[in-house]
N, C-alpha and C positions, 0 to 999 in steps of 0.2 A: 862685443852686445848684440842681441840677435835686433832682427828689424820685425815689425810685424806690420802688414799692409789691413787698415780697418775700413770695413766698408758699413758705414750708419747714414741713413738717411737722415733721423731726428738727430740734431745736434744744434750746441749754444750756435748763437744768438736764439733761435727757436724756442717757445717757449714748452717744454714738454717733459715728461716725466719720462719717458723712453728716451730721452739724450743724454740725462743724466747718467746714465752708466756708460756707455761710449765716453762720455767726457772725464769721467773719472780716470778711464784708463788711459787718455790723453794724457793726466796734468801728473797719473802717479808712476806711467809703467816705467820710464826710466829710473826713477828709485829702487828699482827689482830688476836692474840690466836689460831691458827692454825698451828700444827705442819706435815710439808710435808713428805712424804717418794714417792719418784719417782723412778719407774719401768722402766727402757730405758733399749738400749743395747750398747754395749760396740764400742764406735767409735773413727776410729783416722783420720788423715787429709793426706795421706801418698799421695796421687795421687793428690790431691786440685784440682780437677775436680768430677763430676757422678761417676767415678768410685768407689771413698770413701763408697758411696751409697751400694755397696754390695760389699765392700773387708771384706776378713775375719778378726776376732778380735784377737788380739796379746795371748790373754791368754783363756784358755778354762775352767777358773772359775771362776764364781760369784764372781764381786768385789761387797763390798758395803763400801759406805763412810761414816763417819759419822763425820756433821761440823755443825758449829753455826745454820745454817739455816733449818738443815734437816738432812733425810738423800737419800742417792743416791743408789740404788741396779743396776749394773752395768751387764747386761746378755753376756754371751759370744755368740757371734755369727757365724755360719757357713753360708756358701754363697749355692744358691741350684748348681744342675747342669749348668744351663742355665748361674747363675754367674759366675762360675768357669772358663766357656768355654769363656766369656768375657773380663773375666782377663786376661784370655793366651793368647787369638787370637784375642782381639779388637773388633770392631761393624760387620766387612765384612765377617768374616766365619760364618760358621754354624750356621748361623741367620734363617732358616727352625727350626732346635731342638730348638733354644735357645726360639723361641717363640712357639716353644708344649709346652716344659717346664714348662714355665713363665705361659702358659695360663690353663695347668694343677694345679698349683698352685694356680692361682686367682680364680679357682673354687671352688677346693677342701680345701683351709682355711679357708671353712665357716663351711661345715659341720662337718669338722675334724680338729684336732688340730695339724693340720700342717704345716709345710712353713717355710722359715726364720723367720719371724715375733713371732710364737709360742715361742720363747725363752721368751719374757713377761711374757708371761701368765703362765707357769713353773716358772719365778723368783717370780712372785706375789703370784702362789700356795705354795713354799715353805717359803714366808714371814708369809704368813697368818695362819701357821699351829701353831706357836709361837709367834704370835704378834696379839694385837687388833687392828682396825681402825673402825672410825666412820664413815665412808662414802668413797665412791671410786668413781675415776672420770677418765673418759678416755676420751681424745682429738685427734680428726682426723683431717685429715688424717695419719696413713692409719685405713679405718674406722674398720677392722677387731679385733682392741681394743674396738668394743661395745661386740663382742662375747664374748671377755674376762670376763669383767666385768660383762657383764650379768652373765654370770656362775658363779662367784665369790660371787657376791651378793646373786644369788638362793643358793648356796650351804654354806654362812655363813651368810647368814641374814643380807645382810651392803646394806644400800641403795648406789643409785650410781646414777650419773651424767652424761651424752654424750653432751661433748662440742664439739660442731662444728665449727669448724676454718672455712671450708666451706661447701655448701652443698653437701651431698652424691648424691643423686638420681635425687636431684632436677636440678643438669649439666646436660641438653640435650645432650652435647656431649661426653657423655662416652657409651660406645658400650658393655655394660653389663646391660642396667637397668632396664629390666624384670627382668632379675636373681635377683640386687641386690635391688630393690625394697621389695621383699620378704622377704630378709633378714634383712633388715633393721628396715623393720615393726618388724619380730620377734624378734632380738637381743632389741629393746628398748623398748620391752612389759613390760618391768619390772623395765625401770628406772623412778626413783624417780620423776627427772627434768632435762629440756634441759637446755642449753647453749649456745650461740651463740654471733655474734659479733654485729647483727644490726638485727633490727624491720624488714628488707629487705630480710635478710635471713633466719630470722623464717617463711615469708609467706612462701619461698619458701621449709623451709623443711616441714612446717606442708601441705604441699601437699600430704605426705608419710605419714606421721607422727602427731601426735597432744599429747602434754601429756599434764598434767593440769596443771604442773609450767614452766615456760620459764622464762631465767633470760638472760638481756641482757648484756656483760660483752666486750667493746669492745677491740682493741689493742691498743699499745699506744707505745711512748717511754721510754726508762730505764734511770730515772732520774741519775743514779749514774754514767752511762755513758756518758751523754750528762753535767754534773758537771764536770767531769773528763778532756772534753776536751773542755771546755770555752774561754781558755787562748788561743786558736789555731787562728791565725789569716787568712785571707785569702791572697792568691797570689796575686801580684801585675804586675809582668811582664807581665803578658798575661792575658786575659779574660778566666776564665775555667767555662764549664757545666759541670754537671756531671747528670749521671743516673747510678739509682742501683737498681736491683732485676730483677723481669723475665718479657720478653718481651711476651705478646700475639697477638696470630692472627688478633685480632681486634683493633691494634694500629697502629698508620699510621707511621710506623719509618722509612719507609724507605722516605716518603714522608717530615717528620722531617727533616731525612741527607740530603735531597735532598736542601730544603730552606738553613738550615744550610751551609751546601760546598757553596750553590752560595755566601752565607752571609760572608765567612771567607775570600774568596780568598782578599790578600794584607791589612789583617788584625790580630794582634797578638790574638787572640783566637782558642779554642779548646775546641771539644769535648771528655768527656772521659766515655766511660761504665764500668761498675764493676761490676761481681760476675754475668754477666746474664745470661741466660738459653741457649741463641743461641749465643754462642760465634763466631763458626763457618761461620755462616749467615751472621754475620754485618763485622766479618773480609775478608768474601771474596766482599760486597759490599763495603766496603773500596777499597781492590787491584783493582778491574773492575773499579771503576771512580777516582783511583791514590789520593785517596784522606788523605793519609797515615801522611801525615804534621800535620792535624787538627783532625782528628778525633783518638781514640785508645781503642781499649777494654785489659782489667786487670782482671787476675781472680779472682775466689772468695775469701775471706776472713774473719777472724774472725771478730761479730760485731763492737769491738769496733778499732778494726784495720781499720774498712771502715769509721766510723766517723772520724777519724783523719785524714785519705784520704778526705773526703767529706769535713770539715773544709776550708782544702784550696782551695775551689774553689767557685766562687764567684756567682752562682745560681745553681738552680737544675731542671732537667726534671722531669715532671712527665705526663706518660699517662694516655687519661681519661678512667676509668673503669665504670663509669654511676651509677648505683645501688650500687657498692659495693665501698668501703672507700679504701681496701687494706691493706698495712702494709706500705709500704716505706714512705707514707705520712710523717707518725710519725717522722720517723728520720730526716726527711726533717727540721719536726719543731724543731727537738731538736736542732741540729747543728745552726737556725737563720739563714738560708741565704733564699736568694729570690726563689721562688719556681714556675715554667713557665707549667701551664696546657695545652696541646696539647691534643685535641680541642675543641670548645664547640658546634662550628656550622659547620664543615667540608664537604663535598662535600665525599671528598675521605674514611673518618671516618664513615661513614655514609654508607657504602656499607660494608667497610669491619664488621660493626657492625649489620647488616642485614644478613650478611654469618657467622661469626663467634662467634657472642656472645651469651654467653649459657644461658641467663635469659631474661624473658620480665617483661615489668612492664606496667602496666595501671595506666593513668591521674588520677583516680578516687582515685584512691589507699590513706590514709593518712601519704604515708610517704615516703620520697623525693626521688626523682631519680639522684640525684647529689652532691650525697653525700661529695665529693673530692671537690667542688664549694662552697659546703657551710662551710665548715672546712676552705676554704681559705678565706671564707668572715667574717667568725668568727675570724679569727688569724688575716686577715690581713696579711697574711703570701707571699700572691705572687701576679699574673695574671693569670685570666683565658683567654688564648687565643683562638681567636674565629676561626681564618683559618690560610691557609700558609700564606695568605695575612698580617693579622696580624702580623706572626710571626716575620717576617720581619721591620718591623715596630718597635717591641718591641725589636729584637737583636738591632738593631739601639739605642732606646734610650736609653739600656743598656747600651752598649758599647761605648753611648758620655759620660756618666757618668763613667764609668771606668776610660774612657783615662783621665777624668778632677781631678778623686777625689783618681782612685788606686784600688777602690772597688767598689760595687753594695752594696747600703743600704738594710736593711730586719730590721723594725721597726714591728716587731710581738708583739703580745699582746692575752693574756687569753689559754696559751697555757698548764695550769699546770692539765687539766681535762684531758688532754691525755696520761697523765703520765700511765707506764705499772702500779704502786704503787698504781695508785688512783681505778684501776682495778681490784688488787688483792684484795683490802679491800673490794670489790664489789662480792668477791670470798668466799673470808670469811663471810659474813653475809648470802649468801647461803648455806653453810655448815651448819650454827649454825639453821637454817632453817628447815632442813630437817633431821640433825643429833641427 
C-alpha cells in the first residue's frame, strides 16, 4: 500500500468547503490502496463564525489520531498579534495595527518558515524523521503549503503533488499578484504533478506555471452523508428555498432577493441562507426592506448538519459561476432537490460579471464556459433561469406544484460520477503513477 502525506490546512471539524476535499481523500483513499497521513492544525468551533479561523488551539501539543481510515496529525495553532487583537477587541479596534501585522506575515511566510500556518510544516518535519511516505500532496489555498511540500520533497527526495482547489495567481483580484507569481513558480518547480478540479482552471494555472503531468480531479458530494439523509422528506407547510455557501461580488443576490420578496407577499414561501460569508450584509438588506417574514439567515454548521437542513427544503438556489462549477452544486445534487441556477442571460448579472469576475474565457477554447449549466443538463436536476422575469415565472410554476402536491419534484439522474469517492479513486491512480 502506498503512503501519501497530505498537507491540508482546512480540515474537519473546521466548517469549511475547502476542508471537504482532503477529508474525502482521508476517508476513502485506503479503499483504493493508498494510506493517507493528513497533517492539519487543531480546530475548534467555539465561535461559529470566521473567528474560528484565528482562534488558538486548546492544546499546545501535537495530537495524533490513528483510525481505520488513516492517520491525522493535528498540530497546535497559536494566533499572531493581529489575530489576538481581533479576538480580544473585535473588528473595529486596532485595524491599522492588525493590517500591518497581517501584511508582514503574508509576505514573510514565503521566504521564511514563519506565520500561523508554519505549524503544519513543523508537524510534517517531525513525522518524516521516523516515517517513510511514497508521495506528498499539498492542497491550496493556503498556497504557502506548496512551499512546505517543496521543501520536504527536496529534503527527503519524495515526489509531491500540488493540488489547486482554486487558481493562485490566476485570480486577477489578488493584490499581491507580481509578488505571488514569483513564489508560485519557485515552489512548484520541483513538483511532480499538478491536480486541479477542471480543464478551465488548468488553463488559468498554466498561465504562470506548466507541469508536465496534470490530473483533473473534480470536487463532489459525500456519498455516505447523502445516504444518511436520504430518508428526510421535504417540508409541506410552506415552500422553502435554500442557499448555502459563498456569495461572490458577481452574484446578483440583491436582484434575486428583490424578485423573491415581491413574489413571497401573500404566499407561504421563504428563502433561507445557510453559512454564507456575508451574513451581516444580507441581514441588513432584509432589515432595510422589512423582509424578515420570508428571508432568513442561519450560521455555519457542519456539512452533515447542513445537509439535514437542506433536505427539508423544496428547492435550492445556485448563483452562476460561469467557467467555475464550484462545490455547492454537488451537495444540492446529493439531496436531490430541484436547483434554480440564476442567471444565464441577465443584464444586471452581466454588469457584475464584467466588474468582478476574476477570470476570462474566450469562445474558441476547447472547454465549457458554463459548467453548472452542463451539469444541470446532464443530471436533469434543475432549471437554468434566464433572467429576473424568467425567475418570476419559475417561482410561479414551482409554487403551483407545491400547493397542489405538497412538494417540488426533482427527477435527477446520472449523479454517481459526481461523488467524492469517485474523485478519490482518481487521486489514488495518480499516486500510483508518480510514486
